[in-house]
mmCIF file of the N, C-alpha and C atoms, coordinates in Angstrom:
data_MODEL
# 
_entry.id   MODEL 
# 
loop_
_atom_site.group_PDB 
_atom_site.id 
_atom_site.type_symbol 
_atom_site.label_atom_id 
_atom_site.label_alt_id 
_atom_site.label_comp_id 
_atom_site.label_asym_id 
_atom_site.label_entity_id 
_atom_site.label_seq_id 
_atom_site.pdbx_PDB_ins_code 
_atom_site.Cartn_x 
_atom_site.Cartn_y 
_atom_site.Cartn_z 
_atom_site.occupancy 
_atom_site.B_iso_or_equiv 
_atom_site.pdbx_formal_charge 
_atom_site.auth_seq_id 
_atom_site.auth_comp_id 
_atom_site.auth_asym_id 
_atom_site.auth_atom_id 
_atom_site.pdbx_PDB_model_num 
ATOM 1   N N  . MET A 1 1  ? 16.810 -45.650 196.177 1.00 0.00 ? 1  MET A N  1 
ATOM 2   C CA . MET A 1 1  ? 18.153 -45.420 196.646 1.00 0.00 ? 1  MET A CA 1 
ATOM 3   C C  . MET A 1 1  ? 18.321 -43.958 197.034 1.00 0.00 ? 1  MET A C  1 
ATOM 4   N N  . ALA A 1 2  ? 19.077 -43.761 198.087 1.00 0.00 ? 2  ALA A N  1 
ATOM 5   C CA . ALA A 1 2  ? 19.347 -42.415 198.560 1.00 0.00 ? 2  ALA A CA 1 
ATOM 6   C C  . ALA A 1 2  ? 20.686 -41.936 198.018 1.00 0.00 ? 2  ALA A C  1 
ATOM 7   N N  . THR A 1 3  ? 20.852 -40.642 198.026 1.00 0.00 ? 3  THR A N  1 
ATOM 8   C CA . THR A 1 3  ? 22.116 -40.036 197.631 1.00 0.00 ? 3  THR A CA 1 
ATOM 9   C C  . THR A 1 3  ? 22.747 -39.414 198.859 1.00 0.00 ? 3  THR A C  1 
ATOM 10  N N  . LEU A 1 4  ? 24.030 -39.634 199.017 1.00 0.00 ? 4  LEU A N  1 
ATOM 11  C CA . LEU A 1 4  ? 24.754 -39.109 200.168 1.00 0.00 ? 4  LEU A CA 1 
ATOM 12  C C  . LEU A 1 4  ? 25.926 -38.282 199.658 1.00 0.00 ? 4  LEU A C  1 
ATOM 13  N N  . TYR A 1 5  ? 26.022 -37.069 200.147 1.00 0.00 ? 5  TYR A N  1 
ATOM 14  C CA . TYR A 1 5  ? 27.151 -36.210 199.817 1.00 0.00 ? 5  TYR A CA 1 
ATOM 15  C C  . TYR A 1 5  ? 28.028 -36.083 201.047 1.00 0.00 ? 5  TYR A C  1 
ATOM 16  N N  . VAL A 1 6  ? 29.321 -36.170 200.851 1.00 0.00 ? 6  VAL A N  1 
ATOM 17  C CA . VAL A 1 6  ? 30.265 -36.029 201.962 1.00 0.00 ? 6  VAL A CA 1 
ATOM 18  C C  . VAL A 1 6  ? 31.031 -34.739 201.740 1.00 0.00 ? 6  VAL A C  1 
ATOM 19  N N  . ARG A 1 7  ? 30.909 -33.847 202.694 1.00 0.00 ? 7  ARG A N  1 
ATOM 20  C CA . ARG A 1 7  ? 31.605 -32.566 202.601 1.00 0.00 ? 7  ARG A CA 1 
ATOM 21  C C  . ARG A 1 7  ? 32.762 -32.536 203.579 1.00 0.00 ? 7  ARG A C  1 
ATOM 22  N N  . ASP A 1 8  ? 33.710 -31.703 203.273 1.00 0.00 ? 8  ASP A N  1 
ATOM 23  C CA . ASP A 1 8  ? 34.856 -31.441 204.154 1.00 0.00 ? 8  ASP A CA 1 
ATOM 24  C C  . ASP A 1 8  ? 35.716 -32.678 204.395 1.00 0.00 ? 8  ASP A C  1 
ATOM 25  N N  . LEU A 1 9  ? 35.766 -33.569 203.451 1.00 0.00 ? 9  LEU A N  1 
ATOM 26  C CA . LEU A 1 9  ? 36.673 -34.716 203.517 1.00 0.00 ? 9  LEU A CA 1 
ATOM 27  C C  . LEU A 1 9  ? 38.068 -34.217 203.160 1.00 0.00 ? 9  LEU A C  1 
ATOM 28  N N  . SER A 1 10 ? 39.043 -34.580 203.960 1.00 0.00 ? 10 SER A N  1 
ATOM 29  C CA . SER A 1 10 ? 40.397 -34.087 203.706 1.00 0.00 ? 10 SER A CA 1 
ATOM 30  C C  . SER A 1 10 ? 40.920 -34.626 202.376 1.00 0.00 ? 10 SER A C  1 
ATOM 31  N N  . ASP A 1 11 ? 41.824 -33.861 201.784 1.00 0.00 ? 11 ASP A N  1 
ATOM 32  C CA . ASP A 1 11 ? 42.441 -34.296 200.529 1.00 0.00 ? 11 ASP A CA 1 
ATOM 33  C C  . ASP A 1 11 ? 43.177 -35.618 200.710 1.00 0.00 ? 11 ASP A C  1 
ATOM 34  N N  . GLU A 1 12 ? 43.820 -35.776 201.862 1.00 0.00 ? 12 GLU A N  1 
ATOM 35  C CA . GLU A 1 12 ? 44.561 -37.009 202.147 1.00 0.00 ? 12 GLU A CA 1 
ATOM 36  C C  . GLU A 1 12 ? 43.630 -38.209 202.206 1.00 0.00 ? 12 GLU A C  1 
ATOM 37  N N  . ALA A 1 13 ? 42.493 -38.050 202.889 1.00 0.00 ? 13 ALA A N  1 
ATOM 38  C CA . ALA A 1 13 ? 41.535 -39.149 202.998 1.00 0.00 ? 13 ALA A CA 1 
ATOM 39  C C  . ALA A 1 13 ? 40.966 -39.501 201.629 1.00 0.00 ? 13 ALA A C  1 
ATOM 40  N N  . LEU A 1 14 ? 40.646 -38.491 200.839 1.00 0.00 ? 14 LEU A N  1 
ATOM 41  C CA . LEU A 1 14 ? 40.110 -38.735 199.502 1.00 0.00 ? 14 LEU A CA 1 
ATOM 42  C C  . LEU A 1 14 ? 41.134 -39.466 198.639 1.00 0.00 ? 14 LEU A C  1 
ATOM 43  N N  . ALA A 1 15 ? 42.376 -39.032 198.698 1.00 0.00 ? 15 ALA A N  1 
ATOM 44  C CA . ALA A 1 15 ? 43.423 -39.688 197.906 1.00 0.00 ? 15 ALA A CA 1 
ATOM 45  C C  . ALA A 1 15 ? 43.580 -41.153 198.312 1.00 0.00 ? 15 ALA A C  1 
ATOM 46  N N  . GLU A 1 16 ? 43.567 -41.423 199.613 1.00 0.00 ? 16 GLU A N  1 
ATOM 47  C CA . GLU A 1 16 ? 43.709 -42.807 200.085 1.00 0.00 ? 16 GLU A CA 1 
ATOM 48  C C  . GLU A 1 16 ? 42.512 -43.658 199.655 1.00 0.00 ? 16 GLU A C  1 
ATOM 49  N N  . LEU A 1 17 ? 41.323 -43.110 199.729 1.00 0.00 ? 17 LEU A N  1 
ATOM 50  C CA . LEU A 1 17 ? 40.138 -43.857 199.301 1.00 0.00 ? 17 LEU A CA 1 
ATOM 51  C C  . LEU A 1 17 ? 40.199 -44.160 197.805 1.00 0.00 ? 17 LEU A C  1 
ATOM 52  N N  . LYS A 1 18 ? 40.674 -43.215 197.021 1.00 0.00 ? 18 LYS A N  1 
ATOM 53  C CA . LYS A 1 18 ? 40.817 -43.453 195.583 1.00 0.00 ? 18 LYS A CA 1 
ATOM 54  C C  . LYS A 1 18 ? 41.818 -44.572 195.314 1.00 0.00 ? 18 LYS A C  1 
ATOM 55  N N  . ILE A 1 19 ? 42.921 -44.581 196.045 1.00 0.00 ? 19 ILE A N  1 
ATOM 56  C CA . ILE A 1 19 ? 43.927 -45.636 195.888 1.00 0.00 ? 19 ILE A CA 1 
ATOM 57  C C  . ILE A 1 19 ? 43.335 -46.992 196.252 1.00 0.00 ? 19 ILE A C  1 
ATOM 58  N N  . ARG A 1 20 ? 42.639 -47.044 197.373 1.00 0.00 ? 20 ARG A N  1 
ATOM 59  C CA . ARG A 1 20 ? 42.044 -48.316 197.806 1.00 0.00 ? 20 ARG A CA 1 
ATOM 60  C C  . ARG A 1 20 ? 40.977 -48.794 196.831 1.00 0.00 ? 20 ARG A C  1 
ATOM 61  N N  . ALA A 1 21 ? 40.195 -47.870 196.310 1.00 0.00 ? 21 ALA A N  1 
ATOM 62  C CA . ALA A 1 21 ? 39.170 -48.236 195.321 1.00 0.00 ? 21 ALA A CA 1 
ATOM 63  C C  . ALA A 1 21 ? 39.834 -48.817 194.076 1.00 0.00 ? 21 ALA A C  1 
ATOM 64  N N  . ALA A 1 22 ? 40.894 -48.173 193.622 1.00 0.00 ? 22 ALA A N  1 
ATOM 65  C CA . ALA A 1 22 ? 41.597 -48.659 192.431 1.00 0.00 ? 22 ALA A CA 1 
ATOM 66  C C  . ALA A 1 22 ? 42.192 -50.035 192.678 1.00 0.00 ? 22 ALA A C  1 
ATOM 67  N N  . ARG A 1 23 ? 42.770 -50.238 193.865 1.00 0.00 ? 23 ARG A N  1 
ATOM 68  C CA . ARG A 1 23 ? 43.348 -51.550 194.189 1.00 0.00 ? 23 ARG A CA 1 
ATOM 69  C C  . ARG A 1 23 ? 42.297 -52.654 194.191 1.00 0.00 ? 23 ARG A C  1 
ATOM 70  N N  . SER A 1 24 ? 41.093 -52.298 194.595 1.00 0.00 ? 24 SER A N  1 
ATOM 71  C CA . SER A 1 24 ? 40.029 -53.305 194.619 1.00 0.00 ? 24 SER A CA 1 
ATOM 72  C C  . SER A 1 24 ? 39.242 -53.333 193.309 1.00 0.00 ? 24 SER A C  1 
ATOM 73  N N  . ARG A 1 25 ? 39.752 -52.586 192.326 1.00 0.00 ? 25 ARG A N  1 
ATOM 74  C CA . ARG A 1 25 ? 39.146 -52.532 190.987 1.00 0.00 ? 25 ARG A CA 1 
ATOM 75  C C  . ARG A 1 25 ? 37.688 -52.072 191.040 1.00 0.00 ? 25 ARG A C  1 
ATOM 76  N N  . GLN A 1 26 ? 37.468 -51.036 191.839 1.00 0.00 ? 26 GLN A N  1 
ATOM 77  C CA . GLN A 1 26 ? 36.136 -50.449 191.958 1.00 0.00 ? 26 GLN A CA 1 
ATOM 78  C C  . GLN A 1 26 ? 36.233 -48.950 191.727 1.00 0.00 ? 26 GLN A C  1 
ATOM 79  N N  . SER A 1 27 ? 35.117 -48.377 191.353 1.00 0.00 ? 27 SER A N  1 
ATOM 80  C CA . SER A 1 27 ? 35.063 -46.917 191.303 1.00 0.00 ? 27 SER A CA 1 
ATOM 81  C C  . SER A 1 27 ? 35.044 -46.415 192.751 1.00 0.00 ? 27 SER A C  1 
ATOM 82  N N  . LEU A 1 28 ? 35.365 -45.152 192.917 1.00 0.00 ? 28 LEU A N  1 
ATOM 83  C CA . LEU A 1 28 ? 35.318 -44.570 194.258 1.00 0.00 ? 28 LEU A CA 1 
ATOM 84  C C  . LEU A 1 28 ? 33.911 -44.686 194.828 1.00 0.00 ? 28 LEU A C  1 
ATOM 85  N N  . GLN A 1 29 ? 32.914 -44.450 194.000 1.00 0.00 ? 29 GLN A N  1 
ATOM 86  C CA . GLN A 1 29 ? 31.524 -44.544 194.449 1.00 0.00 ? 29 GLN A CA 1 
ATOM 87  C C  . GLN A 1 29 ? 31.190 -45.958 194.911 1.00 0.00 ? 29 GLN A C  1 
ATOM 88  N N  . ALA A 1 30 ? 31.562 -46.958 194.138 1.00 0.00 ? 30 ALA A N  1 
ATOM 89  C CA . ALA A 1 30 ? 31.264 -48.342 194.514 1.00 0.00 ? 30 ALA A CA 1 
ATOM 90  C C  . ALA A 1 30 ? 32.012 -48.737 195.776 1.00 0.00 ? 30 ALA A C  1 
ATOM 91  N N  . TYR A 1 31 ? 33.273 -48.301 195.871 1.00 0.00 ? 31 TYR A N  1 
ATOM 92  C CA . TYR A 1 31 ? 34.075 -48.622 197.050 1.00 0.00 ? 31 TYR A CA 1 
ATOM 93  C C  . TYR A 1 31 ? 33.463 -48.001 198.303 1.00 0.00 ? 31 TYR A C  1 
ATOM 94  N N  . ALA A 1 32 ? 33.101 -46.724 198.213 1.00 0.00 ? 32 ALA A N  1 
ATOM 95  C CA . ALA A 1 32 ? 32.493 -46.032 199.362 1.00 0.00 ? 32 ALA A CA 1 
ATOM 96  C C  . ALA A 1 32 ? 31.154 -46.665 199.733 1.00 0.00 ? 32 ALA A C  1 
ATOM 97  N N  . ARG A 1 33 ? 30.372 -47.026 198.731 1.00 0.00 ? 33 ARG A N  1 
ATOM 98  C CA . ARG A 1 33 ? 29.076 -47.661 199.001 1.00 0.00 ? 33 ARG A CA 1 
ATOM 99  C C  . ARG A 1 33 ? 29.276 -48.984 199.729 1.00 0.00 ? 33 ARG A C  1 
ATOM 100 N N  . THR A 1 34 ? 30.261 -49.771 199.294 1.00 0.00 ? 34 THR A N  1 
ATOM 101 C CA . THR A 1 34 ? 30.551 -51.038 199.955 1.00 0.00 ? 34 THR A CA 1 
ATOM 102 C C  . THR A 1 34 ? 30.954 -50.822 201.412 1.00 0.00 ? 34 THR A C  1 
ATOM 103 N N  . LEU A 1 35 ? 31.834 -49.856 201.643 1.00 0.00 ? 35 LEU A N  1 
ATOM 104 C CA . LEU A 1 35 ? 32.251 -49.552 203.023 1.00 0.00 ? 35 LEU A CA 1 
ATOM 105 C C  . LEU A 1 35 ? 31.067 -49.168 203.895 1.00 0.00 ? 35 LEU A C  1 
ATOM 106 N N  . LEU A 1 36 ? 30.220 -48.296 203.387 1.00 0.00 ? 36 LEU A N  1 
ATOM 107 C CA . LEU A 1 36 ? 29.072 -47.824 204.164 1.00 0.00 ? 36 LEU A CA 1 
ATOM 108 C C  . LEU A 1 36 ? 28.060 -48.940 204.409 1.00 0.00 ? 36 LEU A C  1 
ATOM 109 N N  . GLU A 1 37 ? 27.820 -49.774 203.404 1.00 0.00 ? 37 GLU A N  1 
ATOM 110 C CA . GLU A 1 37 ? 26.875 -50.878 203.585 1.00 0.00 ? 37 GLU A CA 1 
ATOM 111 C C  . GLU A 1 37 ? 27.405 -51.898 204.578 1.00 0.00 ? 37 GLU A C  1 
ATOM 112 N N  . GLU A 1 38 ? 28.714 -52.181 204.541 1.00 0.00 ? 38 GLU A N  1 
ATOM 113 C CA . GLU A 1 38 ? 29.306 -53.101 205.517 1.00 0.00 ? 38 GLU A CA 1 
ATOM 114 C C  . GLU A 1 38 ? 29.215 -52.527 206.929 1.00 0.00 ? 38 GLU A C  1 
ATOM 115 N N  . GLU A 1 39 ? 29.482 -51.244 207.065 1.00 0.00 ? 39 GLU A N  1 
ATOM 116 C CA . GLU A 1 39 ? 29.382 -50.598 208.373 1.00 0.00 ? 39 GLU A CA 1 
ATOM 117 C C  . GLU A 1 39 ? 27.954 -50.649 208.911 1.00 0.00 ? 39 GLU A C  1 
ATOM 118 N N  . ALA A 1 40 ? 26.993 -50.389 208.042 1.00 0.00 ? 40 ALA A N  1 
ATOM 119 C CA . ALA A 1 40 ? 25.590 -50.414 208.467 1.00 0.00 ? 40 ALA A CA 1 
ATOM 120 C C  . ALA A 1 40 ? 25.136 -51.820 208.843 1.00 0.00 ? 40 ALA A C  1 
ATOM 121 N N  . ALA A 1 41 ? 25.714 -52.838 208.216 1.00 0.00 ? 41 ALA A N  1 
ATOM 122 C CA . ALA A 1 41 ? 25.334 -54.221 208.498 1.00 0.00 ? 41 ALA A CA 1 
ATOM 123 C C  . ALA A 1 41 ? 26.017 -54.777 209.741 1.00 0.00 ? 41 ALA A C  1 
ATOM 124 N N  . THR A 1 42 ? 27.044 -54.099 210.223 1.00 0.00 ? 42 THR A N  1 
ATOM 125 C CA . THR A 1 42 ? 27.781 -54.554 211.403 1.00 0.00 ? 42 THR A CA 1 
ATOM 126 C C  . THR A 1 42 ? 27.097 -54.026 212.651 1.00 0.00 ? 42 THR A C  1 
ATOM 127 N N  . PRO A 1 43 ? 26.731 -54.909 213.590 1.00 0.00 ? 43 PRO A N  1 
ATOM 128 C CA . PRO A 1 43 ? 26.071 -54.421 214.804 1.00 0.00 ? 43 PRO A CA 1 
ATOM 129 C C  . PRO A 1 43 ? 27.026 -53.555 215.632 1.00 0.00 ? 43 PRO A C  1 
ATOM 130 N N  . SER A 1 44 ? 26.455 -52.573 216.292 1.00 0.00 ? 44 SER A N  1 
ATOM 131 C CA . SER A 1 44 ? 27.268 -51.720 217.154 1.00 0.00 ? 44 SER A CA 1 
ATOM 132 C C  . SER A 1 44 ? 27.713 -52.513 218.379 1.00 0.00 ? 44 SER A C  1 
ATOM 133 N N  . MET A 1 45 ? 28.752 -52.044 219.032 1.00 0.00 ? 45 MET A N  1 
ATOM 134 C CA . MET A 1 45 ? 29.239 -52.711 220.242 1.00 0.00 ? 45 MET A CA 1 
ATOM 135 C C  . MET A 1 45 ? 28.134 -52.747 221.301 1.00 0.00 ? 45 MET A C  1 
ATOM 136 N N  . GLU A 1 46 ? 27.370 -51.687 221.388 1.00 0.00 ? 46 GLU A N  1 
ATOM 137 C CA . GLU A 1 46 ? 26.260 -51.644 222.348 1.00 0.00 ? 46 GLU A CA 1 
ATOM 138 C C  . GLU A 1 46 ? 25.249 -52.753 222.069 1.00 0.00 ? 46 GLU A C  1 
ATOM 139 N N  . ASP A 1 47 ? 24.928 -52.970 220.791 1.00 0.00 ? 47 ASP A N  1 
ATOM 140 C CA . ASP A 1 47 ? 23.999 -54.044 220.425 1.00 0.00 ? 47 ASP A CA 1 
ATOM 141 C C  . ASP A 1 47 ? 24.568 -55.418 220.759 1.00 0.00 ? 47 ASP A C  1 
ATOM 142 N N  . VAL A 1 48 ? 25.857 -55.610 220.502 1.00 0.00 ? 48 VAL A N  1 
ATOM 143 C CA . VAL A 1 48 ? 26.500 -56.895 220.800 1.00 0.00 ? 48 VAL A CA 1 
ATOM 144 C C  . VAL A 1 48 ? 26.462 -57.170 222.298 1.00 0.00 ? 48 VAL A C  1 
ATOM 145 N N  . VAL A 1 49 ? 26.810 -56.171 223.094 1.00 0.00 ? 49 VAL A N  1 
ATOM 146 C CA . VAL A 1 49 ? 26.805 -56.345 224.547 1.00 0.00 ? 49 VAL A CA 1 
ATOM 147 C C  . VAL A 1 49 ? 25.392 -56.635 225.041 1.00 0.00 ? 49 VAL A C  1 
ATOM 148 N N  . THR A 1 50 ? 24.410 -55.946 224.501 1.00 0.00 ? 50 THR A N  1 
ATOM 149 C CA . THR A 1 50 ? 23.020 -56.179 224.898 1.00 0.00 ? 50 THR A CA 1 
ATOM 150 C C  . THR A 1 50 ? 22.598 -57.611 224.582 1.00 0.00 ? 50 THR A C  1 
ATOM 151 N N  . ARG A 1 51 ? 22.971 -58.113 223.409 1.00 0.00 ? 51 ARG A N  1 
ATOM 152 C CA . ARG A 1 51 ? 22.633 -59.490 223.027 1.00 0.00 ? 51 ARG A CA 1 
ATOM 153 C C  . ARG A 1 51 ? 23.325 -60.500 223.939 1.00 0.00 ? 51 ARG A C  1 
ATOM 154 N N  . ILE A 1 52 ? 24.581 -60.243 224.259 1.00 0.00 ? 52 ILE A N  1 
ATOM 155 C CA . ILE A 1 52 ? 25.314 -61.156 225.136 1.00 0.00 ? 52 ILE A CA 1 
ATOM 156 C C  . ILE A 1 52 ? 24.671 -61.182 226.513 1.00 0.00 ? 52 ILE A C  1 
ATOM 157 N N  . ARG A 1 53 ? 24.358 -60.026 227.039 1.00 0.00 ? 53 ARG A N  1 
ATOM 158 C CA . ARG A 1 53 ? 23.732 -59.960 228.368 1.00 0.00 ? 53 ARG A CA 1 
ATOM 159 C C  . ARG A 1 53 ? 22.389 -60.674 228.388 1.00 0.00 ? 53 ARG A C  1 
ATOM 160 N N  . ALA A 1 54 ? 21.663 -60.623 227.280 1.00 0.00 ? 54 ALA A N  1 
ATOM 161 C CA . ALA A 1 54 ? 20.368 -61.296 227.213 1.00 0.00 ? 54 ALA A CA 1 
ATOM 162 C C  . ALA A 1 54 ? 20.533 -62.813 227.238 1.00 0.00 ? 54 ALA A C  1 
ATOM 163 N N  . ARG A 1 55 ? 21.668 -63.311 226.750 1.00 0.00 ? 55 ARG A N  1 
ATOM 164 C CA . ARG A 1 55 ? 21.914 -64.757 226.701 1.00 0.00 ? 55 ARG A CA 1 
ATOM 165 C C  . ARG A 1 55 ? 22.485 -65.306 228.005 1.00 0.00 ? 55 ARG A C  1 
ATOM 166 N N  . VAL A 1 56 ? 23.072 -64.459 228.795 1.00 0.00 ? 56 VAL A N  1 
ATOM 167 C CA . VAL A 1 56 ? 23.723 -64.922 230.018 1.00 0.00 ? 56 VAL A CA 1 
ATOM 168 C C  . VAL A 1 56 ? 22.657 -65.307 231.028 1.00 0.00 ? 56 VAL A C  1 
ATOM 169 N N  . SER A 1 57 ? 22.764 -66.540 231.516 1.00 0.00 ? 57 SER A N  1 
ATOM 170 C CA . SER A 1 57 ? 21.758 -66.999 232.481 1.00 0.00 ? 57 SER A CA 1 
ATOM 171 C C  . SER A 1 57 ? 22.278 -66.923 233.913 1.00 0.00 ? 57 SER A C  1 
ATOM 172 N N  . ALA A 1 58 ? 23.566 -67.054 234.095 1.00 0.00 ? 58 ALA A N  1 
ATOM 173 C CA . ALA A 1 58 ? 24.135 -67.021 235.442 1.00 0.00 ? 58 ALA A CA 1 
ATOM 174 C C  . ALA A 1 58 ? 24.549 -65.598 235.792 1.00 0.00 ? 58 ALA A C  1 
ATOM 175 N N  . ARG A 1 59 ? 24.245 -65.213 236.992 1.00 0.00 ? 59 ARG A N  1 
ATOM 176 C CA . ARG A 1 59 ? 24.644 -63.893 237.473 1.00 0.00 ? 59 ARG A CA 1 
ATOM 177 C C  . ARG A 1 59 ? 25.636 -64.106 238.602 1.00 0.00 ? 59 ARG A C  1 
ATOM 178 N N  . LEU A 1 60 ? 26.906 -63.995 238.287 1.00 0.00 ? 60 LEU A N  1 
ATOM 179 C CA . LEU A 1 60 ? 27.951 -64.208 239.274 1.00 0.00 ? 60 LEU A CA 1 
ATOM 180 C C  . LEU A 1 60 ? 28.650 -62.888 239.553 1.00 0.00 ? 60 LEU A C  1 
ATOM 181 N N  . SER A 1 61 ? 29.072 -62.734 240.787 1.00 0.00 ? 61 SER A N  1 
ATOM 182 C CA . SER A 1 61 ? 29.853 -61.550 241.122 1.00 0.00 ? 61 SER A CA 1 
ATOM 183 C C  . SER A 1 61 ? 31.305 -61.794 240.731 1.00 0.00 ? 61 SER A C  1 
ATOM 184 N N  . ALA A 1 62 ? 32.060 -60.735 240.664 1.00 0.00 ? 62 ALA A N  1 
ATOM 185 C CA . ALA A 1 62 ? 33.490 -60.859 240.353 1.00 0.00 ? 62 ALA A CA 1 
ATOM 186 C C  . ALA A 1 62 ? 34.184 -61.683 241.433 1.00 0.00 ? 62 ALA A C  1 
ATOM 187 N N  . ASP A 1 63 ? 33.786 -61.504 242.684 1.00 0.00 ? 63 ASP A N  1 
ATOM 188 C CA . ASP A 1 63 ? 34.391 -62.277 243.769 1.00 0.00 ? 63 ASP A CA 1 
ATOM 189 C C  . ASP A 1 63 ? 34.136 -63.771 243.610 1.00 0.00 ? 63 ASP A C  1 
ATOM 190 N N  . GLU A 1 64 ? 32.929 -64.143 243.185 1.00 0.00 ? 64 GLU A N  1 
ATOM 191 C CA . GLU A 1 64 ? 32.616 -65.559 242.977 1.00 0.00 ? 64 GLU A CA 1 
ATOM 192 C C  . GLU A 1 64 ? 33.458 -66.150 241.835 1.00 0.00 ? 64 GLU A C  1 
ATOM 193 N N  . VAL A 1 65 ? 33.620 -65.387 240.770 1.00 0.00 ? 65 VAL A N  1 
ATOM 194 C CA . VAL A 1 65 ? 34.423 -65.857 239.641 1.00 0.00 ? 65 VAL A CA 1 
ATOM 195 C C  . VAL A 1 65 ? 35.872 -66.040 240.068 1.00 0.00 ? 65 VAL A C  1 
ATOM 196 N N  . LEU A 1 66 ? 36.419 -65.051 240.761 1.00 0.00 ? 66 LEU A N  1 
ATOM 197 C CA . LEU A 1 66 ? 37.807 -65.144 241.215 1.00 0.00 ? 66 LEU A CA 1 
ATOM 198 C C  . LEU A 1 66 ? 38.008 -66.303 242.183 1.00 0.00 ? 66 LEU A C  1 
ATOM 199 N N  . ALA A 1 67 ? 37.046 -66.537 243.078 1.00 0.00 ? 67 ALA A N  1 
ATOM 200 C CA . ALA A 1 67 ? 37.144 -67.651 244.012 1.00 0.00 ? 67 ALA A CA 1 
ATOM 201 C C  . ALA A 1 67 ? 37.146 -68.981 243.264 1.00 0.00 ? 67 ALA A C  1 
ATOM 202 N N  . ASP A 1 68 ? 36.306 -69.111 242.248 1.00 0.00 ? 68 ASP A N  1 
ATOM 203 C CA . ASP A 1 68 ? 36.276 -70.336 241.446 1.00 0.00 ? 68 ASP A CA 1 
ATOM 204 C C  . ASP A 1 68 ? 37.589 -70.535 240.694 1.00 0.00 ? 68 ASP A C  1 
ATOM 205 N N  . LEU A 1 69 ? 38.149 -69.467 240.152 1.00 0.00 ? 69 LEU A N  1 
ATOM 206 C CA . LEU A 1 69 ? 39.438 -69.573 239.473 1.00 0.00 ? 69 LEU A CA 1 
ATOM 207 C C  . LEU A 1 69 ? 40.530 -70.017 240.440 1.00 0.00 ? 69 LEU A C  1 
ATOM 208 N N  . ASP A 1 70 ? 40.553 -69.428 241.632 1.00 0.00 ? 70 ASP A N  1 
ATOM 209 C CA . ASP A 1 70 ? 41.552 -69.817 242.630 1.00 0.00 ? 70 ASP A CA 1 
ATOM 210 C C  . ASP A 1 70 ? 41.390 -71.280 243.019 1.00 0.00 ? 70 ASP A C  1 
ATOM 211 N N  . ALA A 1 71 ? 40.150 -71.729 243.190 1.00 0.00 ? 71 ALA A N  1 
ATOM 212 C CA . ALA A 1 71 ? 39.900 -73.118 243.555 1.00 0.00 ? 71 ALA A CA 1 
ATOM 213 C C  . ALA A 1 71 ? 40.388 -74.053 242.448 1.00 0.00 ? 71 ALA A C  1 
ATOM 214 N N  . GLY A 1 72 ? 40.168 -73.667 241.207 1.00 0.00 ? 72 GLY A N  1 
ATOM 215 C CA . GLY A 1 72 ? 40.611 -74.477 240.094 1.00 0.00 ? 72 GLY A CA 1 
ATOM 216 C C  . GLY A 1 72 ? 42.129 -74.553 240.017 1.00 0.00 ? 72 GLY A C  1 
ATOM 217 N N  . ARG A 1 73 ? 42.799 -73.477 240.321 1.00 0.00 ? 73 ARG A N  1 
ATOM 218 C CA . ARG A 1 73 ? 44.268 -73.464 240.311 1.00 0.00 ? 73 ARG A CA 1 
ATOM 219 C C  . ARG A 1 73 ? 44.828 -74.357 241.409 1.00 0.00 ? 73 ARG A C  1 
ATOM 220 N N  . ARG A 1 74 ? 44.168 -74.369 242.539 1.00 0.00 ? 74 ARG A N  1 
ATOM 221 C CA . ARG A 1 74 ? 44.633 -75.202 243.644 1.00 0.00 ? 74 ARG A CA 1 
ATOM 222 C C  . ARG A 1 74 ? 44.530 -76.682 243.305 1.00 0.00 ? 74 ARG A C  1 
ATOM 223 N N  . ARG A 1 75 ? 43.532 -77.047 242.497 1.00 0.00 ? 75 ARG A N  1 
ATOM 224 C CA . ARG A 1 75 ? 43.334 -78.455 242.116 1.00 0.00 ? 75 ARG A CA 1 
ATOM 225 C C  . ARG A 1 75 ? 44.394 -78.934 241.141 1.00 0.00 ? 75 ARG A C  1 
ATOM 226 N N  . GLU A 1 76 ? 44.996 -78.029 240.384 1.00 0.00 ? 76 GLU A N  1 
ATOM 227 C CA . GLU A 1 76 ? 45.960 -78.429 239.350 1.00 0.00 ? 76 GLU A CA 1 
ATOM 228 C C  . GLU A 1 76 ? 47.249 -78.791 239.907 1.00 0.00 ? 76 GLU A C  1 
# 
């Protein structure tokens, strides 16, 4: 396990984190560790977009999409 020190955290942020930790019945250390582990486990937006683009098989232009939408509206 690694140790992480956080410097220059505002007093307001520290106070709020302590309140949230207490509400969740955790120590500040456990609460912060949970937050950091959840953040690390969450894929970045860039990763999500890359995965979505890899799954997309159709390459349509915006004009083609808009034309299809207009055609669908006309049918209704």
